BALOBA-1460 file (C-alpha; in Angstrom, 3 decimals):
// residues 72
<rec num="1" residu="m" x="-1.939" y="-12.946" z="15.764"/>
<rec num="2" residu="k" x="0.033" y="-16.011" z="14.673"/>
<rec num="3" residu="r" x="-3.193" y="-17.999" z="14.438"/>
<rec num="4" residu="l" x="-4.823" y="-15.411" z="12.171"/>
<rec num="5" residu="f" x="-1.807" y="-15.039" z="9.888"/>
<rec num="6" residu="g" x="-1.259" y="-18.800" z="9.831"/>
<rec num="7" residu="g" x="-4.887" y="-19.428" z="8.908"/>
<rec num="8" residu="i" x="-4.770" y="-16.867" z="6.125"/>
<rec num="9" residu="l" x="-1.566" y="-18.382" z="4.723"/>
<rec num="10" residu="l" x="-3.040" y="-21.854" z="4.971"/>
<rec num="11" residu="g" x="-6.162" y="-20.851" z="3.032"/>
<rec num="12" residu="v" x="-4.314" y="-18.850" z="0.392"/>
<rec num="13" residu="g" x="-1.799" y="-21.651" z="-0.097"/>
<rec num="14" residu="l" x="-4.570" y="-24.195" z="-0.605"/>
<rec num="15" residu="l" x="-6.336" y="-21.960" z="-3.109"/>
<rec num="16" residu="i" x="-3.155" y="-21.324" z="-5.100"/>
<rec num="17" residu="m" x="-2.230" y="-25.017" z="-5.146"/>
<rec num="18" residu="t" x="-5.723" y="-26.054" z="-6.217"/>
<rec num="19" residu="c" x="-6.092" y="-23.482" z="-8.996"/>
<rec num="20" residu="s" x="-2.565" y="-23.949" z="-10.301"/>
<rec num="21" residu="g" x="-2.783" y="-27.719" z="-10.178"/>
<rec num="22" residu="l" x="-6.130" y="-27.935" z="-11.950"/>
<rec num="23" residu="c" x="-5.092" y="-25.427" z="-14.602"/>
<rec num="24" residu="s" x="-1.790" y="-27.236" z="-15.211"/>
<rec num="25" residu="l" x="-3.601" y="-30.550" z="-15.413"/>
<rec num="26" residu="s" x="-6.128" y="-29.348" z="-17.960"/>
<rec num="27" residu="v" x="-3.573" y="-27.545" z="-20.129"/>
<rec num="28" residu="g" x="-1.120" y="-30.433" z="-19.814"/>
<rec num="29" residu="l" x="-3.685" y="-32.961" z="-20.959"/>
<rec num="30" residu="g" x="-4.539" y="-30.747" z="-23.913"/>
<rec num="31" residu="f" x="-0.894" y="-30.442" z="-24.965"/>
<rec num="32" residu="a" x="-0.089" y="-34.111" z="-24.302"/>
<rec num="33" residu="l" x="-2.093" y="-35.200" z="-27.317"/>
<rec num="34" residu="h" x="-0.642" y="-32.697" z="-29.793"/>
<rec num="35" residu="a" x="2.773" y="-31.551" z="-28.548"/>
<rec num="36" residu="p" x="4.309" y="-33.690" z="-25.796"/>
<rec num="37" residu="a" x="7.375" y="-31.418" z="-25.646"/>
<rec num="38" residu="m" x="5.165" y="-28.617" z="-24.302"/>
<rec num="39" residu="l" x="4.600" y="-30.583" z="-21.080"/>
<rec num="40" residu="l" x="7.906" y="-29.210" z="-19.783"/>
<rec num="41" residu="v" x="6.658" y="-25.660" z="-20.314"/>
<rec num="42" residu="v" x="3.411" y="-26.508" z="-18.534"/>
<rec num="43" residu="l" x="5.391" y="-27.977" z="-15.650"/>
<rec num="44" residu="i" x="7.546" y="-24.865" z="-15.302"/>
<rec num="45" residu="v" x="4.749" y="-22.323" z="-15.709"/>
<rec num="46" residu="g" x="2.273" y="-24.197" z="-13.522"/>
<rec num="47" residu="g" x="4.806" y="-25.695" z="-11.147"/>
<rec num="48" residu="l" x="6.226" y="-22.441" z="-9.809"/>
<rec num="49" residu="p" x="2.892" y="-21.096" z="-8.508"/>
<rec num="50" residu="f" x="2.133" y="-24.545" z="-7.118"/>
<rec num="51" residu="l" x="5.413" y="-24.517" z="-5.184"/>
<rec num="52" residu="l" x="4.712" y="-21.013" z="-3.879"/>
<rec num="53" residu="g" x="1.270" y="-22.145" z="-2.748"/>
<rec num="54" residu="y" x="2.783" y="-25.192" z="-1.075"/>
<rec num="55" residu="g" x="5.306" y="-22.971" z="0.702"/>
<rec num="56" residu="a" x="2.541" y="-20.687" z="1.962"/>
<rec num="57" residu="f" x="0.559" y="-23.719" z="3.102"/>
<rec num="58" residu="r" x="3.513" y="-25.163" z="5.029"/>
<rec num="59" residu="w" x="4.395" y="-21.785" z="6.558"/>
<rec num="60" residu="g" x="0.812" y="-21.260" z="7.689"/>
<rec num="61" residu="r" x="0.666" y="-24.742" z="9.158"/>
<rec num="62" residu="s" x="3.890" y="-24.206" z="11.081"/>
<rec num="63" residu="l" x="2.605" y="-20.872" z="12.427"/>
<rec num="64" residu="l" x="-0.586" y="-22.538" z="13.630"/>
<rec num="65" residu="r" x="1.407" y="-25.257" z="15.382"/>
<rec num="66" residu="q" x="3.679" y="-22.677" z="17.023"/>
<rec num="67" residu="a" x="0.667" y="-20.746" z="18.246"/>
<rec num="68" residu="d" x="-0.828" y="-23.923" z="19.735"/>
<rec num="69" residu="e" x="2.430" y="-24.787" z="21.512"/>
<rec num="70" residu="e" x="2.758" y="-21.286" z="22.974"/>
<rec num="71" residu="r" x="-0.816" y="-21.382" z="24.173"/>
<rec num="72" residu="f" x="-0.272" y="-24.409" z="26.416"/>
């Protein structure tokens, strides 16, 4: 069960990090030319989902490692 839940968390975390990172990058580059002060807003709004995705990724990876250690 840990392997299934860990794999799901790993995949969801990667998807959240990828989508949030690409969206923040594209919006940030658009604002960088016109309003550089908005980059802080982009960092906050895009950074929080990225951190949540990273947390899910790390949690899933640790669950997969625990499951492997218990197996042997």
